[in-house]
N, C-alpha and C positions, 0 to 999 in steps of 0.2 A: 439534400442527401438524407435518406432514411437512416435511422440509428438503431442498431441492435446491440444492446449491452449484455454480453454473455456473463455467466457467473464469475465473480472474482472470489476473493477469499472469504466473503461474507455471505452467510448462508441463507437467505429466505427468498422464496419465489416472488418476483416482482413483475408487474405490468404497468403501463402508463396510467395517468389519472383520467381514465374514462370509464364507462360502464363496463366493469369486469365481466359480468355475465353475458353481455352483448358480444364482447370480443371472443370469449371462450366458446360461444355458440355460433360463431361466424367463421368464414374462411379467410385465411391470410390473402393478400399481404396486410400487415398492420405493424405499427412501431412496437418493438419488443424491449422490455426491460425485465430481466429476471435474475434470480439467484438460485443457488442450489438448495438442498433440503435443510430442515431446521438446524439451528445452531448447535444442538447437542451432538450432531453427527461429527462436528469438527471440534469438540470441546478439548481443552488443554489436557484432559485426562487420557486422551488417546496418544499412544506412543508415536512420535514422528516417523519412526522406522516402519511402523505398521501402516502408515499413510502413504508410503512410497509406492503408489500403484503403478502398474505397467502403463507405458505410453502407447501400447498397441491400440489400433482403432477398435472402438466398441460398437461400431455399426458398419453396415455394408458400405463398400467403397464404390458402389455403382453410382451412376450419374444421378444427381439430385437437381430438380428443376423448379420446385415450388418453395415459397417461404416456409410452408408448414414442414416440409422435409428437412430443410436447413435447420429450422428450430429444433426438431426432434433429434437430429444428429448432434447439434451443439449441446443440447440438454443431456443426452445420454453420455457424451464424453465428459462434460464439465462436472457432472455429479460424482464421477469417479476420479477426477484429476486430483493428484496429491497436492496439498497445501500445508503451509506452516500452521500449527495451532494458533488460534486467534491472539492469545496473549503474547506468544512469541513474535508474531508478526507486528503487533502493536509496539512492543519493545524495540524491534528492529527498525520499524519506520521512524519512530521518534529519534532513535540513536543516529540515523543517517540523514535526518532532516536538519535544515539550517535556519529556517525562518517560520514564524508563526504569528498568530494574533494574540497579543497579551491584553487581557481585560482586567481592569482595576476598578476600585471604588473611588469615584472622582471626589477630590477634596475641594475643587472649585465649584462644582455643581452638586451640592449635597444631595445624596440619595440616588444619584444617577451613576450608571456604569460608564466607563471610558475605555476606548479601544485603541491600541497602537500596534503597528506591525514592527516586530523586533527580530533581530538575529539571535540565534542561540546555539549552544553546543551542549553536549551531555557529559556528565562526570561518569565515573565507573559504576555508579549505582543507577544510572539512567535518568538522573535528575537534570532538568534543563538548567543551564547556566546562562545568565544574561549579563551584558556589560551595559550599565545604565549611567547616564549623566545626571548629575544633580539638577541640571537645567531643564530636563525633560519633565513633562507633566506626569508621566506614569511613575517617575522616580519620586516625585512629590506625593503622589497618591499612595505609593507603597510605604512611605515614611509615616503616613497617617493611618494606614490600614494595610497590613501585610497580606491580607487575603487576596487571591487573584486566580486567574485561570489562563491557560495557554492552549490555544487551538492549533492543531497541526493537521494539514491535509496531505494525504499520501500523493494525490495528483490534483493540484489546484485547478487544472483544466477540465477535470471530470467530476461533475457534481454528484454522480452516483457512487464514486469511490469512497474509500475509508476516510473518515474524519475522526480525529482523536482529541479529546479535551482533558487536560490534566488540571484538577482543582487542588490548590494547595496554598502554602504560605511562602512568601518571598523572604528569604533569610540572607543577610549579608555574609559573604564568605570571610572566614577568619584570616588573619595575617599568616597563620601557620599553613593554611591550605592554598593561599593565593598563588604561589608559584606553580603548583600542579594545575590549578584551575586555569591560570593564564595560558599555560602550555596547551591544555585541552582546547581552549577557546580558539587560540591562534592556529591550531591544526585544522580546524574547520573554517576559520576566517583569517587566512594568512596575511591579508592586507589591512587588517584592523589595527593599524599603528596607534590609533587614538585611544586604545584601552589604557595606555600609559599616561594619558592626560590627567591632570590633577582633579578634574571634576567627575571622573569616571570611577566606578567601583563595580565589582562583581557581586551578583546576588544569585542564590540558588533557589529554584522553585522546588520545595519539598512537597510532593503530592500527597494528598489525603485519600483521593480516589481518582481513578482513571476511567473515563467513559468513552465509548465509541458509538458511532452511528454510521450506517451505510444505506444506500438506496434512496437518497434524497431526490425529490421530484418524481418519485414513483408512487404507486397506489398505497403501498405499505412500507414501513420503515423497519429495518433491523437495528437493534441497539443492545447495549449491555454495559456492564461496568465491572471493574476489578479493584481490589483493595491495594493500598500502598504496599503491603507485604507481598502480595501476589505479583505485582508489577516489578518490585525490586528483585524478586527471586527468579523472574523470567530471564531466559538467555537471549542474547542477540545472535541471530543466525550468522555463522562464521563466513558464509559464502557471499552474503549480500554486499560485503565491502568491495567485491570485485565487479559489482553490477555495472557501474558506469563504463569502465574500460572494455569489458566484454561486449556489452550492448552496443557501444560505439563502433567497435570493430566489426561486429556482425552486421549492423545496419549499413556500414560504409562499404564493406568488402564482400559480404555474403548474404545479401538480401534475398537472392533467388534460392539459396540453400535454406534460409529460414522459411520461405514460402513453401518449399517442397516438404520440409519437416512438418509444418502445420497441415498441409494437405494430407500427408500420410497419417498423421496422428488423429485428425478429426474426421477424415473421409470427406472433407469438403474442399472442392477445387477453388480455394480462395484466389483472388486476383493479386493480392499483395499481403505481406505480413511484416510489420515493423515491431522489432523487439523493444519492450518497455523497461523491464527490470527482471532480475533473477535472484534466486536464493538456492539453498542446498537441495530443494525438492523439485525445482522446475523454474519456468519463466512465464511472463505474461507478454502477449503480443496484441497489437492493434491490427486487426485484419479487415480487408474489404472483400465483398462478394456481391457482384451485380448491383452496385450502388448502395449497398448496406455497409455500415461499419460496425464492428463489434470487438469487444475485448475478450480474449481467450486465455485460459490457463493451460500451458503445455507442460506436463510433468516429465521429469527425467525417468529413465527406466529404474533407477535406484538413487539413493542419496549421494550427492557429490561430496567428496572428502576434502578437496582443496581446489585451487584455481586450475591446476593442470588436469585434474579429474573432470572439471567442467568441460574442458576442450575434448577430453576423451569421450564423454557422454554425448556431446553434440555431434562428434564425428560418427559415433555408433548410430545415432538417430538418423543422420543423413545417409549413411550407408544402407540402413534398413529401408529408408524411403526410396532411394535410387534402385535398390534391388527389386522392390515391388513395382516400380514404374517401368522397369525394363521388360 
């Protein structure tokens, strides 16, 4: 199956690792990986409200038959699709993630890094909280050198999607804070009864810098970094917490409605559309069209205020799609 990765929240044009000039001077079909315009277009200085672009189609709804026409329709739509500012999305993704790759400085193999998959939760400042056993090699590493990094993937199955790395120091949680931290951790990992075992303790990764990269395995990479202060000040999107139940409901009971909304919004008669996640400005879908698969950003007509409002907006979008199709 050919793969077309449409723009996600990370802005730089991408194509596959082949001769770019040759592709741009040839006719489709070809495998496409691309991103929207440069990062500054979606910088955190832009007001999220000003980014709540209309979800109305930006291109003709007439029949499209070639890969080139599909590409242009996707590109035209995705460049205007409202997204969270990058720093806000980073803070939101980390806050709602539960697992990542912890890298430490190995005490056993001096001078070499060591990696471990770990569960984590976030405290109110967005700092990752780990429950580590004194028997684990990474716990021993952190005793010898508190410097570490935690890599978090927005979508572990999609190598072109957002990857976030927090570089910082692993600091043991104080007895005073232990109760609140335990509650926060068990909220994300309710079956982690072992956190009360005698060999476990909580540590907080206090980031010094937060770095992101997107577009891996494509011709060019988009990347950037933010300071501890900027990361700490960023807000978690309030609607993202409803992503799982809403997405599950839509995919289970309203898959055809999602497809119709995507067709209306993008002007592409997609064969299917599977909702992936959502936030206050819109949602992402994995769509298929004539053997191609691609990820699309579908913006809401306006910012969603709460969970009930998400339903209202989706119903509005569906009604608009049905009225045009009739």
